[in-house]
VEXTILO-258825 format. One line per field, with one value per residue (C-alpha): x, y, z; residue number from 1; residue in three letters. Coordinates in steps of 0.5 Angstrom, whole numbers. Example, Ala and Ser with C-alpha at 12.3 -4.5 7.8 and 13.67 -1.06 7.14 Angstrom:
<nuros>
X: 25;27
Y: -9;-2
Z: 16;14
n: 1;2
res: ALA;SER
</nuros>
This chain:
<nuros>
X: 0;6;9;3;2;9;9;2;5;11;6;2;8;6;0;-3;-3;-10;-14;-20;-26;-32;-39;-45;-49;-56;-56;-55;-54;-48;-46;-47;-42;-37;-37;-36;-31;-26;-28;-26;-19;-18;-21;-24;-31;-34;-41;-46;-53;-57;-52;-49;-56;-56;-49;-50;-56;-51;-47;-41;-37;-38;-35;-40;-38;-40;-35;-30;-31;-33;-39;-46;-50;-55;-60;-64;-58;-56;-49;-45;-39;-37;-31;-24;-23;-26;-24;-17;-17;-18;-14;-8;-2;1;8;8;11;8;1;2;5;-1;-6;-2;-2;-9;-11;-14;-13;-13;-19;-16;-23;-29;-36;-41;-47;-52;-59;-63;-65;-67;-72;-75;-76;-79;-84;-91;-93;-86;-85;-79;-79;-78;-73;-69;-69;-66;-60;-54;-48;-44;-43;-41;-36;-33;-33;-29;-24;-23;-22;-17;-13;-13;-6;-7;-15;-20;-27;-32;-39;-42;-43;-41;-34;-34;-32;-26;-24;-24;-20;-15;-15;-15;-9;-4;-8;-10;-12;-8;-6;-9;-16;-16;-15;-21;-25;-23;-26;-32;-33;-32;-37;-42;-42;-42;-48;-51;-50;-52;-59;-59;-57;-62;-68;-66;-65;-72;-75;-72;-74;-67;-65;-59;-55;-56;-54;-54;-53;-52;-49;-45;-50;-45;-39;-41;-37;-37;-41;-45;-38;-33;-28;-32;-32;-38;-42;-49;-50;-57;-61;-61;-69;-72;-77;-82;-81;-73;-68;-64;-68;-70;-68;-65;-67;-63;-59;-52;-50;-54;-50;-50;-55;-59;-60;-62;-67;-70;-71;-75;-79;-81;-83;-88;-91;-92;-97;-102;-107;-110;-106;-100;-94;-88;-82;-77;-70;-65;-70;-76;-82;-82;-89;-94;-101;-106;-110;-115;-110;-102;-101;-106;-102;-96;-98;-101;-94;-90;-95;-94;-86;-83;-77;-75;-77;-71;-65;-70;-73;-80;-84;-90;-95;-97;-94;-90;-93;-90;-95;-93;-85;-87;-89;-83;-79;-78;-74;-68;-69;-64;-69;-76;-79;-85;-88;-87;-85;-88;-83;-84;-83;-76;-74;-76;-72;-66;-66;-68;-66;-60;-57;-64;-64;-70;-72;-77;-79;-83;-89;-93;-96;-98;-91;-90;-89;-93;-86;-80;-73;-70;-62;-58;-51;-48;-41;-39;-46;-53;-60;-66;-73;-79;-80;-86;-90;-97;-101;-108;-114;-116;-124;-129;-129;-122;-124;-123;-126;-133;-132;-132;-128;-133;-133;-129;-123;-123;-119;-114;-113;-111;-107;-103;-102;-99;-94;-92;-89;-84;-82;-76;-78;-80;-85;-91;-94;-100;-105;-111;-114;-110;-104;-98;-97;-92;-87;-83;-78;-72;-73;-71;-78;-85;-86;-81;-83;-90;-88;-84;-90;-95;-91;-89;-96;-99;-94;-96;-104;-102;-99;-105;-110;-106;-106;-113;-115;-110;-108;-103;-107;-107;-104;-111;-114;-107;-109;-116;-114;-110;-115;-121;-117;-119;-112;-111;-105;-101;-96;-92;-92;-96;-97;-93;-97;-102;-97;-98;-105;-105;-100;-105;-111;-107;-107;-114;-112;-119;-117;-111;-109;-104;-102;-105;-102;-99;-100;-102;-107;-113;-109;-109;-116;-118;-115;-118;-125;-124;-122;-127;-121;-123;-117;-117;-112;-110;-106;-100;-94;-89;-82;-77;-70
Y: 0;5;3;5;12;14;13;17;23;23;23;28;33;36;40;45;52;52;46;43;40;37;37;32;30;28;29;36;36;41;42;49;50;45;48;55;53;50;56;61;57;59;52;52;49;44;42;38;42;40;42;48;51;51;53;59;61;61;66;61;61;55;52;47;40;42;48;43;37;42;37;38;34;29;24;28;28;21;23;28;26;20;24;23;30;28;21;23;28;24;17;20;18;25;21;18;23;20;21;28;29;26;31;37;35;34;40;36;39;35;34;34;32;29;30;25;21;17;18;15;8;5;10;10;3;3;8;4;3;4;2;-1;5;9;5;4;12;12;8;13;11;17;18;11;12;18;15;9;13;18;12;8;14;16;17;24;25;26;23;25;21;23;30;27;28;35;38;33;35;42;42;39;43;49;47;44;46;38;32;27;21;17;21;20;12;12;16;12;5;9;11;4;2;7;4;-3;-2;2;-4;-9;-6;-5;-12;-15;-11;-13;-20;-20;-17;-23;-28;-30;-33;-37;-31;-28;-21;-19;-12;-9;-3;-3;-1;-2;-6;-11;-12;-20;-25;-31;-32;-27;-30;-29;-22;-19;-14;-12;-10;-7;-8;-3;-3;-1;-5;-5;-10;-9;-8;-5;2;2;8;6;11;9;3;-1;-2;-8;-15;-20;-25;-19;-17;-25;-25;-18;-20;-27;-23;-18;-23;-26;-19;-18;-24;-20;-14;-14;-11;-16;-18;-23;-25;-28;-32;-36;-35;-38;-35;-35;-32;-29;-26;-22;-17;-13;-7;-7;-8;-13;-17;-16;-19;-25;-26;-25;-30;-35;-36;-32;-35;-35;-28;-26;-23;-24;-19;-16;-13;-10;-8;-2;5;4;9;10;6;0;2;1;-6;-8;-5;-11;-15;-15;-15;-14;-10;-7;-6;-2;2;8;10;16;21;20;12;14;18;12;7;12;13;6;2;5;-2;-4;-2;1;1;4;0;1;-3;-1;-7;-3;-3;-10;-13;-19;-24;-23;-27;-31;-33;-38;-39;-46;-48;-46;-44;-40;-43;-38;-39;-35;-32;-36;-30;-32;-36;-39;-37;-43;-45;-50;-53;-55;-60;-68;-70;-72;-66;-59;-53;-49;-42;-40;-45;-41;-35;-40;-45;-39;-36;-43;-43;-36;-38;-45;-43;-38;-44;-48;-55;-60;-55;-55;-50;-50;-44;-42;-35;-33;-34;-38;-43;-48;-49;-55;-53;-56;-63;-69;-72;-69;-73;-69;-63;-64;-67;-60;-56;-59;-60;-53;-51;-55;-52;-45;-47;-51;-44;-40;-45;-44;-37;-36;-41;-37;-44;-50;-55;-62;-66;-68;-61;-59;-64;-62;-55;-57;-62;-57;-51;-53;-52;-52;-55;-53;-57;-54;-61;-67;-73;-79;-83;-82;-81;-74;-74;-79;-75;-69;-72;-74;-66;-65;-61;-60;-58;-59;-55;-59;-59;-66;-70;-76;-83;-85;-79;-84;-86;-79;-78;-84;-82;-75;-78;-83;-77;-72;-68;-63;-63;-59;-60;-53;-56;-52;-54;-49;-52;-47;-51
Z: 0;2;-5;-9;-5;-6;-13;-13;-9;-14;-20;-17;-17;-24;-23;-28;-26;-27;-24;-27;-24;-28;-25;-27;-21;-20;-12;-12;-4;-2;-10;-10;-4;-6;-13;-11;-6;-11;-16;-10;-10;-18;-20;-27;-27;-32;-32;-36;-38;-31;-26;-30;-30;-22;-21;-26;-22;-16;-20;-21;-27;-31;-38;-41;-43;-50;-50;-48;-53;-59;-59;-57;-53;-57;-57;-51;-47;-48;-50;-47;-44;-48;-52;-52;-49;-43;-42;-45;-40;-34;-36;-38;-34;-31;-30;-37;-42;-48;-45;-44;-51;-54;-50;-52;-59;-59;-55;-49;-42;-36;-31;-24;-20;-22;-18;-21;-18;-22;-25;-19;-22;-15;-14;-21;-20;-13;-16;-16;-24;-26;-34;-37;-41;-35;-32;-38;-39;-32;-33;-33;-39;-39;-31;-29;-35;-32;-25;-27;-31;-26;-21;-25;-25;-18;-17;-20;-21;-15;-16;-11;-11;-4;-2;5;2;0;6;6;-1;0;6;3;-3;1;5;0;-7;-8;-5;-1;-5;1;0;-7;-6;-1;-6;-12;-8;-6;-14;-16;-10;-13;-20;-17;-13;-19;-24;-19;-19;-26;-27;-22;-25;-32;-31;-27;-33;-38;-33;-31;-24;-24;-21;-14;-12;-5;-3;4;7;14;20;26;28;34;40;38;35;38;43;45;40;34;30;28;24;22;15;13;7;2;2;9;11;17;23;22;27;21;21;29;33;40;45;51;53;52;44;41;41;35;40;41;34;33;38;37;30;32;37;31;27;32;33;26;27;31;31;38;44;44;48;47;51;47;49;45;39;42;45;53;54;49;50;47;52;53;53;52;60;60;55;58;65;62;58;64;68;62;64;70;70;63;61;66;61;55;50;50;44;44;38;42;45;52;57;64;67;62;64;71;70;67;72;77;72;68;61;55;50;50;43;41;35;40;47;51;53;61;59;56;62;66;63;62;70;72;67;64;61;58;50;48;41;37;31;25;25;20;16;10;8;8;1;0;-1;3;1;6;5;9;8;8;7;0;-2;0;1;-1;0;1;8;12;12;11;17;15;19;23;22;25;18;19;24;22;29;32;37;34;36;41;39;45;43;36;39;42;36;32;37;38;30;30;35;34;27;31;35;33;31;33;36;41;44;49;50;54;54;48;53;52;58;55;49;47;42;38;41;36;37;37;44;47;45;47;54;55;53;57;64;63;62;68;73;71;72;79;81;79;82;89;88;87;92;97;100;98;94;95;89;87;87;83;77;77;76;70;67;67;64;57;54;47;43;37;33;27;23;23;28;26;31;36;42;42;43;48;52;51;53;60;61;59;52;49;42;37;31;27;19;18;12;16;13;20;21;22;29;32;29;33;39;39;38;44;49;46;43;37;32;26;20;17;11;12;16;19;20;23;23
n: 1;2;3;4;5;6;7;8;9;10;11;12;13;14;15;16;17;18;19;20;21;22;23;24;25;26;27;28;29;30;31;32;33;34;35;36;37;38;39;40;41;42;43;44;45;46;47;48;49;50;51;52;53;54;55;56;57;58;59;60;61;62;63;64;65;66;67;68;69;70;71;72;73;74;75;76;77;78;79;80;81;82;83;84;85;86;87;88;89;90;91;92;93;94;95;96;97;98;99;100;101;102;103;104;105;106;107;108;109;110;111;112;113;114;115;116;117;118;119;120;121;122;123;124;125;126;127;128;129;130;131;132;133;134;135;136;137;138;139;140;141;142;143;144;145;146;147;148;149;150;151;152;153;154;155;156;157;158;159;160;161;162;163;164;165;166;167;168;169;170;171;172;173;174;175;176;177;178;179;180;181;182;183;184;185;186;187;188;189;190;191;192;193;194;195;196;197;198;199;200;201;202;203;204;205;206;207;208;209;210;211;212;213;214;215;216;217;218;219;220;221;222;223;224;225;226;227;228;229;230;231;232;233;234;235;236;237;238;239;240;241;242;243;244;245;246;247;248;249;250;251;252;253;254;255;256;257;258;259;260;261;262;263;264;265;266;267;268;269;270;271;272;273;274;275;276;277;278;279;280;281;282;283;284;285;286;287;288;289;290;291;292;293;294;295;296;297;298;299;300;301;302;303;304;305;306;307;308;309;310;311;312;313;314;315;316;317;318;319;320;321;322;323;324;325;326;327;328;329;330;331;332;333;334;335;336;337;338;339;340;341;342;343;344;345;346;347;348;349;350;351;352;353;354;355;356;357;358;359;360;361;362;363;364;365;366;367;368;369;370;371;372;373;374;375;376;377;378;379;380;381;382;383;384;385;386;387;388;389;390;391;392;393;394;395;396;397;398;399;400;401;402;403;404;405;406;407;408;409;410;411;412;413;414;415;416;417;418;419;420;421;422;423;424;425;426;427;428;429;430;431;432;433;434;435;436;437;438;439;440;441;442;443;444;445;446;447;448;449;450;451;452;453;454;455;456;457;458;459;460;461;462;463;464;465;466;467;468;469;470;471;472;473;474;475;476;477;478;479;480;481;482;483;484;485;486;487;488;489;490;491;492;493;494;495;496;497;498;499;500;501;502;503;504;505;506;507;508;509;510;511;512;513;514;515;516;517;518;519;520;521;522;523;524;525;526;527;528;529;530;531;532;533;534;535;536;537;538;539;540;541;542;543;544;545;546;547;548;549;550;551
res: MET;ASP;LYS;PHE;VAL;ASP;VAL;ALA;GLU;GLU;SER;ALA;MET;GLU;THR;LEU;SER;ILE;MET;ARG;ALA;LEU;PHE;SER;VAL;SER;ASP;LYS;THR;GLY;VAL;VAL;ASP;PHE;ALA;ARG;GLY;LEU;SER;ASP;LEU;GLY;TRP;GLU;ILE;ILE;SER;THR;SER;GLY;THR;MET;LYS;MET;LEU;LYS;GLU;ALA;GLY;ILE;PRO;VAL;THR;SER;VAL;SER;ASP;VAL;THR;GLY;PHE;PRO;GLU;ILE;CYS;ASP;GLY;ARG;VAL;LYS;THR;LEU;HIS;PRO;LYS;ILE;HIS;GLY;ALA;LEU;LEU;ALA;ARG;ARG;ASP;ASP;PRO;ASP;HIS;MET;ARG;GLN;LEU;LYS;GLU;LEU;GLY;ILE;GLU;LYS;ILE;ASP;LEU;VAL;CYS;VAL;ASN;LEU;TYR;PRO;PHE;ARG;GLU;THR;ILE;ALA;LYS;PRO;GLY;VAL;THR;MET;GLU;ASP;ALA;ILE;GLU;HIS;ILE;ASP;ILE;GLY;GLY;PRO;SER;MET;LEU;ARG;SER;ALA;ALA;LYS;ASN;TRP;ALA;SER;VAL;THR;VAL;VAL;VAL;ASN;PRO;GLU;ASP;TYR;LYS;THR;VAL;LEU;ASP;GLU;VAL;LYS;ALA;SER;GLY;ASP;THR;THR;PRO;GLN;THR;ARG;LEU;LYS;LEU;SER;ALA;LYS;ALA;TYR;THR;HIS;THR;ALA;GLU;TYR;ASP;ILE;ALA;ILE;ALA;THR;TYR;MET;ARG;ALA;GLN;ALA;GLY;LEU;ASP;GLU;ARG;LEU;PHE;LEU;GLU;PHE;LYS;GLU;LYS;GLN;THR;LEU;ARG;TYR;GLY;GLU;ASN;PRO;HIS;GLN;GLN;ALA;LYS;PHE;TYR;ALA;SER;MET;LYS;PRO;LEU;PRO;PHE;SER;LEU;ALA;THR;ALA;ARG;GLN;LEU;SER;GLY;LYS;GLU;LEU;SER;TYR;ASN;ASN;ILE;GLN;ASP;ALA;ASN;ALA;ALA;LEU;ASN;ILE;VAL;ARG;GLU;PHE;ASP;GLU;PRO;PHE;ALA;VAL;GLY;LEU;LYS;HIS;MET;ASN;PRO;CYS;GLY;ALA;ALA;VAL;GLY;LYS;ASP;ILE;ILE;ASP;ALA;TRP;LYS;LYS;THR;PHE;GLU;GLY;ASP;LYS;VAL;SER;ILE;TYR;GLY;GLY;ILE;VAL;ALA;PHE;ASN;ARG;GLU;VAL;THR;ILE;GLU;LEU;ALA;ARG;GLU;LEU;TRP;HIS;ILE;PHE;LEU;GLU;ILE;VAL;MET;ALA;PRO;SER;PHE;THR;PRO;GLU;ALA;VAL;ASP;PHE;PHE;LYS;GLU;HIS;LYS;LYS;ASN;THR;ARG;VAL;LEU;VAL;VAL;ASP;MET;ASP;LYS;SER;LYS;MET;PRO;HIS;THR;LEU;LYS;GLN;PHE;THR;TYR;VAL;ASN;GLY;GLY;CYS;LEU;TYR;GLN;ASP;GLN;ASP;LEU;ASP;THR;LYS;VAL;VAL;THR;PRO;GLN;MET;ALA;VAL;THR;ASP;ALA;LYS;PRO;GLN;ALA;GLY;GLN;MET;ALA;ASP;LEU;ASN;PHE;ALA;TRP;LYS;MET;VAL;LYS;HIS;VAL;LYS;SER;ASN;ALA;ILE;VAL;VAL;VAL;LYS;ASP;GLN;MET;LEU;TYR;GLY;VAL;GLY;ALA;GLY;GLN;MET;ASN;ARG;VAL;GLY;SER;ALA;GLU;LEU;ALA;LEU;LYS;GLU;ALA;ALA;ALA;THR;LEU;LYS;ALA;GLU;ALA;GLY;GLU;LYS;ALA;GLY;ARG;GLU;LEU;SER;GLU;GLU;GLU;LYS;GLU;ALA;ALA;VAL;LYS;ASN;ALA;GLY;LEU;VAL;LEU;GLY;SER;ASP;ALA;PHE;PHE;PRO;PHE;ASP;ASP;CYS;VAL;THR;ILE;ALA;ALA;GLU;TYR;GLY;VAL;LYS;ALA;ILE;ALA;GLN;PRO;GLY;GLY;SER;ILE;ARG;ASP;GLU;ASP;SER;ILE;LYS;LYS;CYS;ASN;GLU;ASN;GLY;ILE;ALA;MET;VAL;PHE;THR;GLY;GLU;ARG;HIS;PHE;LYS;HIS
</nuros>
């Protein structure tokens, strides 16, 4: 690196008494002040028509590109800078006598700085109803060519694509008459990045129009460097998609608390995917990518209280997400436990102040939860050694209806809300997944077991423990074992499974705990065994016809 910089310093020694800068920008942020700053330092400003008009109106002396090339802009501006007097002026090596001789013989004057950014192609194709003709007219040709020419000759030419770099360039020019080789190299890299991103956007769009899908282009920008990854010995960064989406950590605003970690982001994303399922006042607690409490309530405080009651132990050190504003009243309800993150679409100023004073380490995040912004499909990518898997994200969730029942017993009206709640929740639990629900509250979760029976046992035992504790609290005394068992069996539990039952063993266990209704996909060659076992125990079971594996 130092070797190249030394060469660049030597080659940049020879400069003309008059430096020249070429301006042609779509994003005109700060361009007038930048051009004026160079002009005041004695630089000659060259520009294409659109930018030139703006600079002239600001009183800055400007030379037209057409005057430089001796050729008018043609084809409605499609051709204006594609000329040897532009690209020769950019590409000629200042340390090559033969290059400089050719410029002199041809009457070409060097261009020392290029300030260019490109037609807004991404913004154009993002507009509703955009036609292919509109999109193509926003494909820049001359701009990328100038950027690449200037970037290639970074040893002598400064190339600027981002208004954020205007100040640095001006400060260095004021200090020494030109930019430093280190700055030119960085700006060259940024220019190539700018053209690469532009080409990816165009290629992706054009390939979609042509029906080509054997290539995959992914583009993200760095949001932050993380302290470490899943474990302290792993380095990590967080990159954001170029296209903002709701229910995303990439666009969330952090109001207080410590910096997010790799695991925080993973868990928070999983919580937001669950929140996205519900329109009613809803709260969810999450730990290690699985829900450890969730509930719909008559209001958001009621939803939180039910969520907490569902698993008072696991929620400690977890993440909580709400789909309603967090008020000071709700913030006080959260005060007594340690939480890593609290997320919501908004927080009252009093709630924010409360967290800052009493929960300084808890990360408080405002997340866009506007469902109207959600696309109909989202792509999901999983990296494997030497490759990448791609699929549509599992966004849709069927509404469970009484007509889906396959048993003699049919779901009662009061059970339908719980069946739908269970079906929405189980899709977000690691497979094999079982959830147990009552009154739209998560009572038990069985996640990630190697067999479905193990998941069912975990979920039902957890639900039973919570129900027994509730019954004792309600009675105000220690209950007998018989009374505790009766409290569980009479609770009217509902069970959800992310995939079908290959045998009737899960139904057998469910019956022992008094489960009254089950939602599962169906589709096993032994479905009849489970249906028969449900009929023997008076359990209503629905087949949704869709599964939600989450490996």
